[in-house]
ZATORNU-973427 format. One record per residue (C-alpha): chain; residue number from 1; x, y, z. Coordinates in pm, 1 decimal. Example, Ala and Ser with C-alpha at 12.3 -4.5 7.8 and 13.67 -1.06 7.14 Angstrom:
BEGIN
+-------+-----+----------+----------+----------+
! kette !  nr !       xx !       yy !       zz !
+-------+-----+----------+----------+----------+
!     A !   1 !   1230.0 !   -450.0 !    780.0 !
!     A !   2 !   1367.0 !   -106.0 !    714.0 !
+-------+-----+----------+----------+----------+
//
This chain:
BEGIN
+-------+-----+----------+----------+----------+
! kette !  nr !       xx !       yy !       zz !
+-------+-----+----------+----------+----------+
!     A !   1 !      0.0 !      0.0 !      0.0 !
!     A !   2 !    139.8 !    344.8 !    -86.1 !
!     A !   3 !    271.8 !    541.4 !    212.2 !
!     A !   4 !     80.2 !    840.2 !    341.3 !
!     A !   5 !    380.5 !   1066.8 !    290.6 !
!     A !   6 !    577.2 !    977.9 !    -22.8 !
!     A !   7 !    943.9 !   1068.1 !    -37.3 !
!     A !   8 !    905.3 !   1209.4 !   -386.7 !
!     A !   9 !    879.5 !   1588.1 !   -381.1 !
!     A !  10 !    531.2 !   1706.5 !   -461.8 !
!     A !  11 !    491.7 !   1953.4 !   -745.9 !
!     A !  12 !    207.0 !   2149.2 !   -900.2 !
!     A !  13 !    162.1 !   1880.2 !  -1168.3 !
!     A !  14 !     78.6 !   1627.5 !   -896.4 !
!     A !  15 !   -194.9 !   1852.1 !   -759.7 !
!     A !  16 !   -329.2 !   1901.0 !  -1111.9 !
!     A !  17 !   -368.2 !   1522.0 !  -1125.1 !
!     A !  18 !   -569.5 !   1541.3 !   -803.6 !
!     A !  19 !   -792.6 !   1808.4 !   -954.8 !
!     A !  20 !   -831.2 !   1599.0 !  -1271.6 !
!     A !  21 !   -936.2 !   1299.8 !  -1058.9 !
!     A !  22 !  -1201.0 !   1506.3 !   -883.0 !
!     A !  23 !  -1328.8 !   1629.8 !  -1221.0 !
!     A !  24 !  -1345.7 !   1272.1 !  -1356.6 !
!     A !  25 !  -1555.4 !   1143.4 !  -1071.6 !
!     A !  26 !  -1761.3 !   1462.2 !  -1040.7 !
!     A !  27 !  -1868.5 !   1435.2 !  -1404.3 !
!     A !  28 !  -2043.6 !   1100.4 !  -1349.8 !
!     A !  29 !  -2390.0 !   1234.4 !  -1266.1 !
!     A !  30 !  -2414.3 !   1518.9 !  -1520.3 !
!     A !  31 !  -2299.8 !   1278.0 !  -1794.9 !
!     A !  32 !  -2553.3 !   1021.1 !  -1677.4 !
!     A !  33 !  -2827.2 !   1283.4 !  -1703.7 !
!     A !  34 !  -2725.5 !   1352.1 !  -2065.5 !
!     A !  35 !  -2699.4 !    982.8 !  -2155.0 !
!     A !  36 !  -3042.8 !    906.4 !  -2015.5 !
!     A !  37 !  -3187.2 !   1142.3 !  -2274.1 !
!     A !  38 !  -3147.8 !    861.9 !  -2530.4 !
!     A !  39 !  -3060.6 !    541.3 !  -2346.0 !
!     A !  40 !  -3271.7 !    345.5 !  -2093.8 !
!     A !  41 !  -3090.6 !    285.8 !  -1761.3 !
!     A !  42 !  -2993.7 !    -81.1 !  -1816.1 !
!     A !  43 !  -2851.7 !    -21.3 !  -2164.1 !
!     A !  44 !  -2667.7 !    289.3 !  -2047.9 !
!     A !  45 !  -2497.7 !    113.4 !  -1754.4 !
!     A !  46 !  -2409.0 !   -194.0 !  -1958.3 !
!     A !  47 !  -2253.9 !     16.7 !  -2234.8 !
!     A !  48 !  -2060.5 !    232.8 !  -1988.3 !
!     A !  49 !  -1925.1 !    -72.3 !  -1805.3 !
!     A !  50 !  -1817.5 !   -255.4 !  -2120.8 !
!     A !  51 !  -1648.0 !     54.9 !  -2265.2 !
!     A !  52 !  -1456.0 !    107.6 !  -1938.7 !
!     A !  53 !  -1362.3 !   -262.5 !  -1916.7 !
!     A !  54 !  -1235.3 !   -268.3 !  -2275.7 !
!     A !  55 !  -1025.1 !     41.5 !  -2211.7 !
!     A !  56 !   -871.0 !   -105.5 !  -1895.3 !
!     A !  57 !   -806.4 !   -443.5 !  -2059.4 !
!     A !  58 !   -607.2 !   -267.5 !  -2330.7 !
!     A !  59 !   -402.9 !    -85.7 !  -2063.4 !
!     A !  60 !   -343.1 !   -412.4 !  -1876.1 !
!     A !  61 !   -225.8 !   -580.4 !  -2195.0 !
!     A !  62 !     16.4 !   -292.7 !  -2254.4 !
!     A !  63 !    143.8 !   -340.2 !  -1899.3 !
!     A !  64 !    186.7 !   -712.7 !  -1957.0 !
!     A !  65 !    -60.8 !   -809.3 !  -1681.9 !
!     A !  66 !   -299.9 !  -1098.0 !  -1738.2 !
!     A !  67 !   -645.2 !  -1136.0 !  -1590.7 !
!     A !  68 !   -688.1 !  -1422.7 !  -1341.1 !
!     A !  69 !   -868.7 !  -1735.1 !  -1460.3 !
!     A !  70 !   -957.2 !  -1899.5 !  -1128.1 !
!     A !  71 !  -1315.0 !  -1910.4 !  -1005.0 !
!     A !  72 !  -1230.6 !  -1760.1 !   -665.3 !
!     A !  73 !  -1108.2 !  -1433.8 !   -816.9 !
!     A !  74 !  -1410.5 !  -1392.7 !  -1044.0 !
!     A !  75 !  -1646.2 !  -1473.7 !   -758.7 !
!     A !  76 !  -1493.0 !  -1188.2 !   -558.4 !
!     A !  77 !  -1509.3 !   -958.2 !   -862.8 !
!     A !  78 !  -1877.6 !  -1046.5 !   -908.9 !
!     A !  79 !  -1966.0 !   -986.9 !   -543.9 !
!     A !  80 !  -1782.2 !   -654.5 !   -528.8 !
!     A !  81 !  -1922.0 !   -535.9 !   -860.4 !
!     A !  82 !  -2275.7 !   -613.9 !   -750.9 !
!     A !  83 !  -2262.7 !   -393.3 !   -439.2 !
!     A !  84 !  -2017.8 !   -134.4 !   -572.0 !
!     A !  85 !  -2155.1 !    -69.7 !   -919.8 !
!     A !  86 !  -2429.6 !   -282.1 !  -1076.6 !
!     A !  87 !  -2690.9 !   -253.6 !   -801.8 !
!     A !  88 !  -2625.5 !    106.5 !   -688.2 !
!     A !  89 !  -2581.6 !    243.8 !  -1039.6 !
!     A !  90 !  -2904.6 !     83.4 !  -1153.6 !
!     A !  91 !  -3077.7 !    260.6 !   -865.7 !
!     A !  92 !  -2903.9 !    594.7 !   -927.0 !
!     A !  93 !  -2948.5 !    584.5 !  -1303.8 !
!     A !  94 !  -3321.0 !    519.2 !  -1261.7 !
!     A !  95 !  -3349.2 !    792.9 !   -997.8 !
!     A !  96 !  -3171.4 !   1048.9 !  -1216.8 !
!     A !  97 !  -3468.6 !   1043.7 !  -1449.5 !
!     A !  98 !  -3648.4 !   1239.9 !  -1174.9 !
!     A !  99 !  -3373.7 !   1404.6 !   -965.8 !
!     A ! 100 !  -3142.0 !   1686.1 !  -1085.5 !
!     A ! 101 !  -2777.3 !   1588.3 !  -1129.1 !
!     A ! 102 !  -2666.9 !   1852.8 !   -877.2 !
!     A ! 103 !  -2881.0 !   1698.8 !   -603.1 !
!     A ! 104 !  -2755.5 !   1352.5 !   -697.2 !
!     A ! 105 !  -2393.6 !   1467.7 !   -659.9 !
!     A ! 106 !  -2451.1 !   1585.1 !   -303.9 !
!     A ! 107 !  -2667.4 !   1291.0 !   -197.1 !
!     A ! 108 !  -2416.7 !   1040.8 !   -338.3 !
!     A ! 109 !  -2134.4 !   1209.0 !   -144.7 !
!     A ! 110 !  -2278.4 !   1077.8 !    182.1 !
!     A ! 111 !  -2098.6 !    742.1 !    138.2 !
!     A ! 112 !  -1842.6 !    809.9 !    418.3 !
!     A ! 113 !  -2128.0 !    894.2 !    653.7 !
!     A ! 114 !  -2310.4 !    567.2 !    594.7 !
!     A ! 115 !  -1979.5 !    378.3 !    606.4 !
!     A ! 116 !  -1923.6 !    525.0 !    953.3 !
!     A ! 117 !  -2273.3 !    431.6 !   1070.6 !
!     A ! 118 !  -2230.8 !     73.0 !    945.5 !
!     A ! 119 !  -1887.1 !     50.3 !   1108.5 !
!     A ! 120 !  -2010.7 !    198.8 !   1437.1 !
!     A ! 121 !  -2327.6 !     -6.5 !   1455.5 !
!     A ! 122 !  -2235.3 !   -337.7 !   1290.2 !
!     A ! 123 !  -1877.7 !   -422.5 !   1187.2 !
!     A ! 124 !  -1681.4 !   -218.8 !   1448.2 !
!     A ! 125 !  -1357.5 !   -279.8 !   1256.5 !
!     A ! 126 !  -1243.7 !     82.1 !   1312.4 !
!     A ! 127 !  -1277.7 !    315.8 !   1614.3 !
!     A ! 128 !  -1576.9 !    550.1 !   1608.4 !
!     A ! 129 !  -1456.1 !    890.2 !   1728.2 !
!     A ! 130 !  -1665.4 !   1184.5 !   1843.2 !
!     A ! 131 !  -1545.5 !   1386.5 !   1542.2 !
!     A ! 132 !  -1671.2 !   1117.4 !   1304.8 !
!     A ! 133 !  -1998.7 !   1101.1 !   1492.8 !
!     A ! 134 !  -2036.1 !   1478.2 !   1458.5 !
!     A ! 135 !  -1960.3 !   1443.9 !   1088.3 !
!     A ! 136 !  -2226.7 !   1175.7 !   1051.0 !
!     A ! 137 !  -2484.0 !   1397.5 !   1221.6 !
!     A ! 138 !  -2395.4 !   1695.5 !   1001.2 !
!     A ! 139 !  -2413.3 !   1480.6 !    689.8 !
!     A ! 140 !  -2749.4 !   1335.4 !    781.0 !
!     A ! 141 !  -2878.1 !   1685.1 !    857.1 !
!     A ! 142 !  -2761.4 !   1801.8 !    515.1 !
!     A ! 143 !  -2930.4 !   1503.7 !    353.0 !
!     A ! 144 !  -3256.6 !   1588.1 !    530.5 !
!     A ! 145 !  -3232.2 !   1949.4 !    411.0 !
!     A ! 146 !  -3180.1 !   1840.1 !     49.0 !
!     A ! 147 !  -3461.4 !   1585.7 !     50.0 !
!     A ! 148 !  -3686.4 !   1821.5 !    245.9 !
!     A ! 149 !  -3858.0 !   1692.6 !    555.7 !
!     A ! 150 !  -4185.0 !   1851.1 !    450.4 !
!     A ! 151 !  -4172.3 !   1654.4 !    126.5 !
!     A ! 152 !  -4192.3 !   1325.6 !    315.8 !
!     A ! 153 !  -4566.6 !   1379.1 !    355.1 !
!     A ! 154 !  -4615.7 !   1385.2 !    -20.5 !
!     A ! 155 !  -4410.6 !   1073.1 !   -107.8 !
!     A ! 156 !  -4417.2 !   1157.3 !   -478.0 !
!     A ! 157 !  -4181.1 !   1021.1 !   -744.3 !
!     A ! 158 !  -3923.9 !   1292.2 !   -672.5 !
!     A ! 159 !  -3885.7 !   1214.1 !   -302.8 !
!     A ! 160 !  -3891.9 !    839.3 !   -370.5 !
!     A ! 161 !  -3609.2 !    879.7 !   -624.0 !
!     A ! 162 !  -3397.6 !   1069.7 !   -369.0 !
!     A ! 163 !  -3451.1 !    790.1 !   -116.2 !
!     A ! 164 !  -3342.5 !    540.4 !   -384.2 !
!     A ! 165 !  -3018.2 !    738.6 !   -432.4 !
!     A ! 166 !  -2953.1 !    713.2 !    -58.1 !
!     A ! 167 !  -3007.6 !    335.1 !    -73.6 !
!     A ! 168 !  -2749.4 !    319.2 !   -352.2 !
!     A ! 169 !  -2511.0 !    523.3 !   -137.3 !
!     A ! 170 !  -2550.0 !    271.0 !    146.2 !
!     A ! 171 !  -2452.1 !      0.1 !   -103.8 !
!     A ! 172 !  -2140.6 !    203.5 !   -193.5 !
!     A ! 173 !  -2057.4 !    224.2 !    176.7 !
!     A ! 174 !  -2083.9 !   -154.6 !    214.9 !
!     A ! 175 !  -1857.0 !   -199.3 !    -87.3 !
!     A ! 176 !  -1597.9 !     31.0 !     69.2 !
!     A ! 177 !  -1593.7 !   -178.8 !    386.3 !
!     A ! 178 !  -1595.4 !   -523.9 !    227.1 !
!     A ! 179 !  -1360.9 !   -428.2 !    -59.3 !
!     A ! 180 !  -1063.3 !   -515.1 !    163.0 !
!     A ! 181 !  -1107.7 !   -875.0 !     47.7 !
!     A ! 182 !   -957.4 !   -776.3 !   -288.8 !
!     A ! 183 !   -628.8 !   -626.0 !   -169.3 !
!     A ! 184 !   -429.3 !   -926.6 !   -296.7 !
!     A ! 185 !   -505.7 !   -833.5 !   -658.5 !
!     A ! 186 !   -378.3 !   -550.6 !   -875.1 !
!     A ! 187 !   -638.8 !   -269.5 !   -841.1 !
!     A ! 188 !   -665.9 !   -228.4 !  -1217.1 !
!     A ! 189 !   -726.6 !   -601.7 !  -1254.4 !
!     A ! 190 !  -1008.7 !   -576.5 !   -999.4 !
!     A ! 191 !  -1159.0 !   -278.6 !  -1182.0 !
!     A ! 192 !  -1136.3 !   -441.4 !  -1526.2 !
!     A ! 193 !  -1275.4 !   -774.4 !  -1406.9 !
!     A ! 194 !  -1557.9 !   -614.1 !  -1211.7 !
!     A ! 195 !  -1661.4 !   -383.4 !  -1494.7 !
!     A ! 196 !  -1647.3 !   -666.5 !  -1748.2 !
!     A ! 197 !  -1864.1 !   -885.0 !  -1525.3 !
!     A ! 198 !  -2114.5 !   -606.0 !  -1462.6 !
!     A ! 199 !  -2143.4 !   -513.9 !  -1828.2 !
!     A ! 200 !  -2185.3 !   -874.1 !  -1944.0 !
!     A ! 201 !  -2446.2 !   -952.9 !  -1676.1 !
!     A ! 202 !  -2660.2 !   -654.6 !  -1776.3 !
!     A ! 203 !  -2616.6 !   -699.7 !  -2153.0 !
!     A ! 204 !  -2880.1 !   -977.3 !  -2195.0 !
!     A ! 205 !  -3131.6 !   -773.8 !  -1992.9 !
!     A ! 206 !  -3057.4 !   -469.1 !  -2208.6 !
!     A ! 207 !  -3112.7 !   -673.4 !  -2525.3 !
!     A ! 208 !  -3439.7 !   -829.1 !  -2405.1 !
!     A ! 209 !  -3593.7 !   -530.2 !  -2224.7 !
!     A ! 210 !  -3459.0 !   -221.8 !  -2404.4 !
!     A ! 211 !  -3407.3 !   -351.9 !  -2761.2 !
!     A ! 212 !  -3110.3 !   -116.0 !  -2806.9 !
!     A ! 213 !  -3102.4 !   -168.6 !  -3183.7 !
!     A ! 214 !  -3428.8 !     25.9 !  -3202.1 !
!     A ! 215 !  -3288.7 !    328.6 !  -3020.4 !
!     A ! 216 !  -3197.0 !    648.7 !  -3201.1 !
!     A ! 217 !  -2946.4 !    810.2 !  -2964.1 !
!     A ! 218 !  -2834.7 !   1166.4 !  -3011.3 !
!     A ! 219 !  -2471.1 !   1255.5 !  -3063.6 !
!     A ! 220 !  -2466.2 !   1413.0 !  -2716.5 !
!     A ! 221 !  -2593.3 !   1092.2 !  -2553.8 !
!     A ! 222 !  -2336.7 !    878.8 !  -2739.4 !
!     A ! 223 !  -2056.2 !   1115.1 !  -2638.1 !
!     A ! 224 !  -2176.1 !   1111.4 !  -2275.8 !
!     A ! 225 !  -2180.2 !    729.7 !  -2269.7 !
!     A ! 226 !  -1828.3 !    700.0 !  -2410.6 !
!     A ! 227 !  -1704.5 !    974.4 !  -2177.4 !
!     A ! 228 !  -1859.9 !    795.5 !  -1880.3 !
!     A ! 229 !  -1676.6 !    474.9 !  -1970.3 !
!     A ! 230 !  -1335.1 !    620.2 !  -2048.5 !
!     A ! 231 !  -1324.5 !    949.3 !  -1857.5 !
!     A ! 232 !  -1531.1 !    889.4 !  -1543.8 !
!     A ! 233 !  -1467.1 !    517.5 !  -1492.1 !
!     A ! 234 !  -1144.3 !    394.2 !  -1653.4 !
!     A ! 235 !   -937.5 !    714.5 !  -1659.7 !
!     A ! 236 !  -1064.5 !    814.8 !  -1316.5 !
!     A ! 237 !   -940.3 !    486.7 !  -1172.3 !
!     A ! 238 !   -597.6 !    529.0 !  -1336.3 !
!     A ! 239 !   -565.8 !    883.4 !  -1199.6 !
!     A ! 240 !   -663.3 !    757.2 !   -854.9 !
!     A ! 241 !   -367.3 !    519.7 !   -838.3 !
!     A ! 242 !   -131.1 !    777.0 !   -988.3 !
!     A ! 243 !   -230.9 !   1017.2 !   -710.5 !
!     A ! 244 !   -181.4 !    748.1 !   -447.8 !
!     A ! 245 !    175.0 !    696.3 !   -569.4 !
!     A ! 246 !    265.9 !   1064.4 !   -595.5 !
!     A ! 247 !     67.1 !   1223.4 !   -313.4 !
!     A ! 248 !     -9.6 !    943.3 !    -68.6 !
!     A ! 249 !   -341.2 !    818.3 !     60.6 !
!     A ! 250 !   -434.1 !   1111.3 !    285.8 !
!     A ! 251 !   -391.7 !   1381.1 !     22.5 !
!     A ! 252 !   -558.9 !   1166.6 !   -244.0 !
!     A ! 253 !   -863.7 !   1124.7 !    -23.7 !
!     A ! 254 !   -895.5 !   1503.5 !    -15.4 !
!     A ! 255 !  -1037.5 !   1489.1 !   -368.3 !
!     A ! 256 !  -1363.7 !   1391.7 !   -199.7 !
!     A ! 257 !  -1395.5 !   1752.7 !    -81.5 !
!     A ! 258 !  -1353.1 !   1876.5 !   -438.4 !
!     A ! 259 !  -1605.1 !   1640.7 !   -597.9 !
!     A ! 260 !  -1912.2 !   1800.9 !   -443.5 !
!     A ! 261 !  -1867.6 !   2163.1 !   -559.9 !
!     A ! 262 !  -1722.3 !   2052.3 !   -894.6 !
!     A ! 263 !  -2011.6 !   1812.2 !   -953.1 !
!     A ! 264 !  -2270.1 !   2075.5 !   -868.9 !
!     A ! 265 !  -2084.4 !   2327.7 !  -1085.1 !
!     A ! 266 !  -2078.5 !   2087.6 !  -1381.4 !
!     A ! 267 !  -2451.0 !   2026.3 !  -1339.1 !
!     A ! 268 !  -2515.3 !   2399.2 !  -1357.8 !
!     A ! 269 !  -2274.4 !   2447.7 !  -1650.9 !
!     A ! 270 !  -2364.6 !   2144.0 !  -1863.8 !
!     A ! 271 !  -2733.4 !   2111.4 !  -1780.0 !
!     A ! 272 !  -2829.2 !   2462.4 !  -1671.9 !
!     A ! 273 !  -2969.7 !   2333.2 !  -1343.9 !
!     A ! 274 !  -3054.4 !   2586.2 !  -1073.6 !
!     A ! 275 !  -2915.0 !   2568.8 !   -719.9 !
!     A ! 276 !  -3210.7 !   2616.8 !   -483.8 !
!     A ! 277 !  -3153.9 !   2738.7 !   -129.4 !
!     A ! 278 !  -3212.4 !   2398.8 !     31.0 !
!     A ! 279 !  -2953.1 !   2237.7 !   -200.8 !
!     A ! 280 !  -2695.3 !   2506.3 !   -120.8 !
!     A ! 281 !  -2746.5 !   2466.1 !    254.0 !
!     A ! 282 !  -2747.5 !   2086.9 !    228.7 !
!     A ! 283 !  -2426.5 !   2099.9 !     21.7 !
!     A ! 284 !  -2248.7 !   2297.8 !    295.7 !
!     A ! 285 !  -2367.7 !   2059.9 !    569.3 !
!     A ! 286 !  -2274.4 !   1745.8 !    373.8 !
!     A ! 287 !  -1928.9 !   1884.9 !    285.0 !
!     A ! 288 !  -1869.1 !   1968.6 !    651.1 !
!     A ! 289 !  -1983.2 !   1620.9 !    751.2 !
!     A ! 290 !  -1766.0 !   1442.2 !    495.7 !
!     A ! 291 !  -1467.2 !   1657.7 !    595.4 !
!     A ! 292 !  -1515.9 !   1571.1 !    963.0 !
!     A ! 293 !  -1548.3 !   1203.3 !    872.8 !
!     A ! 294 !  -1226.2 !   1189.0 !    671.3 !
!     A ! 295 !   -987.1 !   1449.6 !    817.5 !
!     A ! 296 !   -671.9 !   1274.2 !    951.0 !
!     A ! 297 !   -633.6 !   1281.5 !   1330.1 !
!     A ! 298 !   -270.2 !   1398.4 !   1312.7 !
!     A ! 299 !   -366.1 !   1685.7 !   1081.1 !
!     A ! 300 !   -630.2 !   1799.7 !   1330.6 !
!     A ! 301 !   -374.6 !   1780.4 !   1612.9 !
!     A ! 302 !   -125.1 !   1993.9 !   1418.4 !
!     A ! 303 !   -397.6 !   2250.3 !   1342.6 !
!     A ! 304 !   -486.6 !   2273.9 !   1713.2 !
!     A ! 305 !   -121.6 !   2317.2 !   1807.4 !
!     A ! 306 !    -79.6 !   2600.9 !   1558.1 !
!     A ! 307 !   -395.3 !   2766.7 !   1687.8 !
!     A ! 308 !   -264.8 !   2745.8 !   2041.8 !
+-------+-----+----------+----------+----------+
//
């Protein structure tokens, strides 16, 4: 595992990589919104997964790394893909037909909060500090502001779709916790195998249910689908491991703070979505919660010492 403080001197190019990573992963939900203009959810996810898998398989071949052929490895890939991509992305992609991309960005950023709650209440594999608890409370408060507590009485399609996004986020949190089972494999191998499995599993359903050969996608939807596969999924994963090597784990994790404002900004820029007051307030609360959940303990100690 890469050290938290690499010996290589950090330069401005390394931090540009971090910004590029945040942009890759922030673009997921605006691009999904564009793609859904022409593609049904199952076809869109299958196409995105297969494009990303093909891209990564080419990179692995260039690196001289072969995919494993044993059943144990593919069973792990299948299990991880199901909870980390196939199931949650089906939920999110369906929900984005009714929820603005900007709201989806913020709601989906609550993964660390749910990961903490699962760890604190069920697995207990990491200590639950007061700071993390405060972060979880802030994040949940921000989520309530975005969804709108008064909207719970209506229970229309919009509020139901936002609840579905939160269920997908809980699935992401479970994948983060149980993904430690895959540490014996090259991360790019895991990504390629998982994406290939997910795309191939959904392909028959896409053919039977959506009849993709009858679709007439726009150029924008096609571009969004390809960009999702290469830019958001495959390239984003490559940038993630480049940042780990050059900046260490703690600094790389800071891209989570950047994803929320960048994602909301892209939604406004690409889709022209407004930013209502409840979304702005919820964004601030969720960002504060995620920051409190992920800030390193030693960094907080140094900040307190400087303040004193």
